[in-house]
C-alpha positions, 0 to 999 in steps of 0.5 A: 535805433537802426544801430541797436537793431543791427546789434540785436541781429548780430547778438541773435546770430551768436546766441546759442540755444539754452536748454533747461537742465535734464530737459532731454531726459524727461518729456514732462520738462520743457526745453525752455531755459529756467535757472537751476536751483538745486543745492548740488546742481553742477549747472548752477555752479557753472562747472566745466563740461556742463550746460552753459548759462545765458549771461548778460551779453546774450540779451539784446539792448533794452531799447530794442528788446521785445521789438521785431527786427524792423523795430515794430512793437508786436500787438495781438488783435482779436477785434476791429476796435483793437485794429483802430487803436494801432499805429502802423508806423510803430506797431505790427499786429498778430491776429489771435485765435479767431474764426475764419470770418473775423480773420478775413475782416481783420486782414482786409482792414489791416491791408486797407490801413497798411498795417504790417501783419506778423503771423500771416505772410501773404494775407491776400492769398489767405483771404482768397482761400478762406473765401473759397472754402466758405463758398464751398461750405455754403454750396454743400449746405444748399445741396443738403437742404435741397436733398432734405426737402426732396426726401420730405416730399417723397416721404409725404407722397409715400404716406399719402399713397399708403393711406389711399391703399389702406382706404381701398383695402378697407373698401374691398374687404367690405365687398366680399370677392372670391379668391382664385381657386375658392368657390363662391357662396352660391355654389356652396349653397347649391352643393348643400341642397343636393 
């Protein structure tokens, strides 16, 4: 197995980047290699000066094909049940597209079971960062809820004060009072008599 892995490394170093025909001409054609099928295609006919073809010597040995450079089989994981099935001696995990909370759970379980993780280099640092962001979000939420409560209380107090003012104004309207600069009713009646 070790010899095959070393052979795989050597082949990988020699392997050139095979590009699909006309991929550099158009954006819609991806760079990933596909065999040309055109009847007049010079690349299919392997003409000199055209893009090179991947041959049988390019592939890694069959026993080691699809494994990592350490000889582990990559397995995608999205739940804790998937983690329980994994053998840490022969398999390594790739954590799929998962939310932050579930990712932390998966990372903690993987570290506890000594399972190698391929798509995260330093899982301890990632766990710390994610926990800090979660704490910050919780603090921001608390502040928002507190401000909302304060605003509601202030609005309720304002409404009560306005109701009091309205009741006071209605009472004042019932009692006729003279405004500044206007004559009272008694003075008006005396003027009429004269």
